[in-house]
N, C-alpha and C positions, 0 to 999 in steps of 0.2 A: 322508584327503581324496581325492576322486576325481581321476584323472589329467586334465590339461588336454587340450584337443583336439589340440594338437601332439604330445604324448606318446602319446596314443591312436593317432594316425596312424602314429607311429614304431613302435609295438607291432604294428600291423597289417602294416606293411611288413616288420618282422623275421620275423613268422610266415610271411608270404607267401614270403620268400626261403628260409626253412628248409624249407617245404613243397615248393617246387620242387626243392630240392636232393636230397630223398629220394623224390620222386615216382617210382612204378614203373608197370608195365603191369597192376598189380592193386591192390586196395584195401589201404591201409596205415593202421592205426589210430594215432591221435595220442594223446599222454599226456592225463591228466585235467586239468581246469581248475586244480586245486590244484597239480599238478606244473608246469604251464606258468607259473602265477603265480610259483612259486618260481624257476624258471629265468630268467624275464625280469624278476624283481623288480617285479611289477605286481600290482594288486588282481585278485581273481577276477571282479569286476564288469567291469573293463576287458578281461580275457581273454575273458569270455563275449560282450561286445560285439564284440570283434575276430573271434571265431569266427563270430558271426552274419553279419558283413560278408563273410567269406570263403566262407560257405555260399551267400550271395546271388551272389557272383562265380562260383560253380561250382568253386572249388578244393577245398572240403570238402563232405561229404555226411553228414547225421545219420541213422543207421538206428535206428529205434525199438527200444529194449531191447538194443541192441548197442554203441552209442557213436558217436563221430565219426571219420570216415575221410577220408584224402586220396583224391580222385577219381583214377582211373587216368589216366596221361599221355595215352593215346589212347582216350578214352571214346567219342567220337562226333565226326564232322567235319561232319555235315549234319543240320539239322532240317527235316522236311517239313511244310508247312502247307497245309491245304486249306480253302477258304472255300465255304460252301454257295451255291447259285445265288441265294438270297434276299438275300444281302449286297450292298448298293449300294456302288459305288466311293467315294462321298463320305460314307459313314456315319462320323461323327466318333469313335464309340467304337471301332470296329474299326480305323480309321485310326491312332488313338493306340496301340492294342495292337500293330499291325504295326511302328510306329516304335520302340516300347520293346523289342520282342523282337529286332528287328534290331540295335539299339544294344547290348543286353546280350550277345547271341550273338557279336557282333563282338569284344567284349572277351575272349571265351573261344575265339576263332579258330574259331567254328562258322559254317558257311554256312546261309543260309535258302533253301530251295527251295520255290517255290509250285507246288502240284499242282492240276490242274483236276479238278473232281468227276466228269467224264465220261471220265477216263483209262481206256483199255482195261485189262482184268485183267492181261494179260501185261506191261504197263508200270507195274504198281503200285509205289508208293514203299516203301522199307524203313521199319522202325521207328526212331525214334519218329515217329508221325504226329499232328500237332496239328490238331484240328477246330475250325473257327470257324463258328458259326451252326448252324441246325437241320438235321439229317440224318434221313431216315426209316430204319426198322429194316432194311429190305432193303439199303440202302446201307451201313449200319453193319455188318451181318453180312458183307457182301462185303469191306469194308475190314479188318475184324477177321481174316478168313481170309488176306488177302493181305499186310497190313502188320504184323500182330501187335499190338503195344502201341499203344493209342489213348489220346490225351490230349485232353480237351475243356474248353473254357471256357464251355460251355453245359451246363445241368443236364439229365440224363437220369435221372429218378427210377426208371424201370423197368429200368435197365441197371446191372448190377454188374460187367460186364466192361470198363468204360471208366473210366479214371482221370479224375476230374472236379475242376476248380478253378473256382469261380464265386461271384458275389455273391449274397447272400441277398435275392432280389427280394420274397419274401413279407414279410420284415421291413421292407423299404423302404416298401411300401404301408401296413403297419401303423403305422410311425412317422410317415408323412405324415398319416394320419388322426388320430393322437394329437396331433400338433403343432397341427393345425387345431382340434381339439376343445378342447385346453388353452388355445388363444387365444380361446375363447369362441364359436366358430362352431358352428351347429347345422343349417344348410341346405347340403348338399354335392352337388356334381356331380363325377363321375369321367369323365375323358376317357381311354378305353382304345382299344387296337388290337385286331386280330383275335386270337382265342384261340389260333390256331396258333403265335403267337409266345410262347414261354414267359415271356419277361421281362414282357410286358404282362399275360398271364394271371395270373402269380403276384403281380405288384404289385396288380392288381385284387383278387385273392383276399385278400391281406393287408389291403387298405384296407377291403373290405366286411366282413371278419371282425371288425375292430376296431369299425367302426360298429355292427355287430349287438350287440356287448357293451354299447354305450351307447344302444341303441334309437334310432339316428339313421337316418333314411331317406336313401337316396342315389339320385340320378338318374344312370344310366349312359348315356353316349353313346359308341358305337363308330365309329371313323373310321380312316382311314389315319394311320400314325404319322409324319406330316410336317407342315410349316408349313400347307399347304393343308387338311389334315385338321383342324387346330386352328382355322383360320379358318372352316371350314364349321360346326364345333361352336359357334363364337361366334354365328353366324346363328341356330342352333337355340335357343340360350340366350336370345336377345333376343326370341323370340316368346312367351315365358312369363315368369313371375316369376323374376328373376335370383337364383341361389343366393348365399350370402355367402362360399362357399369352394369352390375347384376344385382337384382334384389331376389333373394330366396325367401319363401314364405315361412321357413323355419331354419334353425341353426344346423340341424343335421344335413339338410340339403346343401346349405352353404358350405359346410365343412367338406362334404364329399366332392363338391364342385371344385373347391380350392385345391384339394389333393390331386384331382385329375388334371387340372391346369398346370400345377407345379411339376407333375411327373412328365409333362410335355414341354417343359422349359418356359412356361409363362410365369411372369412375376406379378405378385399381388402386393401392393396396389399399383405398381409401375405400369403394367400392361392392362390391368382391369381392376376396378374397385368392386367391392362386394359388401352387401348388407344382409344380415340374417334377422331372425326373430326368435325370442324366448329366453335368451341369455342363459343357456345351459352352461354347466361348468367348463365344458370343452371350449366354449367361445373365448374364454380368457386364457386358455392354455395353448392353443394353436399359434403358429407363427405365420404371418402377422396376426395379432389378436383381432378378433372379429367385432366390427361395429354391429350392434344389434339392439333389440328392444327388450326391456325387462318387464315381465308380467309378475308383479309382486304378489306372490301367493298368500303371504301373511296379511296384506291389506285386503285382498279378496275375501279371505276367511273372516276377518274382522267385520267387514261390511255384511257378509252373509249371515253371521251369527246375530249381528245387531238387527237385521231384517227379520230373522226367525223369531227373536224375542218380541220385536215390535208387532208382528202379525199374530203371534200366539197370544199376546196380551190384548190385541184389538183386531179380532178376526173379521170385522165388518169391512175392512179394506183389503181386498184380495188381489188388487192390481198394483204392481210396482215394477219399475225397471231402474236399476242402478248401473250406470255406464261409467267404467273406470278408464283412466288414461294410462297408457304404457309409457315408461320413461325410456328415452333413447340413450344408449350407452355408446359414446363415441370412442373408437379405438383406431388402430393403425391400418385397417383394411380398406379405407377410403382415402383416395388422394384428391388434392385440389389442383386443378390444371389451369393453364393460361387460356384466356378467352379473348376473342375479338368481337365486340358487340357494338353495332352501329358506329364502327370506325374508332372505337376507344379500346385501347389495350387495358385489360384488367387482370389482376391475379388474386385468387382467393387463397389466403394463407392461413 
């Protein structure tokens, strides 16, 4: 029988105490799961879960093909974080990321130091440097030279010298299209941002690729990725025949579009279904509540810090990409409609 939550917590604390008692200024390999299970009279499932927790806390690091090690006592005292100039101070996704990385770093006695993108070369931060938002190649080359190891939560498909942890935006777009198609919708509009933003470009790419496999035509409207952009998109939609499904590449665009449609007597989801992305707090507060994708900032930060510890302990491997999946949050903004397919009446309920 699996250990109760209380016993699991006790096992984690026992391992934590033992780790700290033998922690050195260099990597120390811990015993196998089997040996630990025998020592603590616990199941291997419980030991594996405890190790995962301690990896997330930064006490342990798992090196592929080598085993699990205790992180050196003085591994790092500061994480340097740089935001691109395109990042707005009120952006909910990056705000959540900064909150989560500050909380988790504080548990490991690590300071967070924000670095301005225009910092002079002579004042460049040390490694590890975490990049938030889109940087151009010239800037990346300069930072690589001065800071050394770069970690990005943005995808750079053409760069192998940056360790990248990011959500699969292409898959988000594809899943949004599939969800609307499976719900019976056949007339689509995509609300996208400028292609210079990777998240928008890749979500659009995934959405259009899925629609192409189903031979579904899609109207694409490109606007600013904010509430006003979505509101303007609604005005454009109202000048022609309204589609029966919309995918907006972020929740702010979706919310603005919903508001514009409602102000003109259109009902959601009766007249048009809509899906957003990012799961900002507003998505669960508007009526109807918005179907969207959740980008778990806490999970992203856990993976990021684990990668930083791993590469700091073993700098020989400077290439890694960790691709995370976004969870779809189904709410009331998507309707399921009657279909006639190959002469068979169906209903998706």
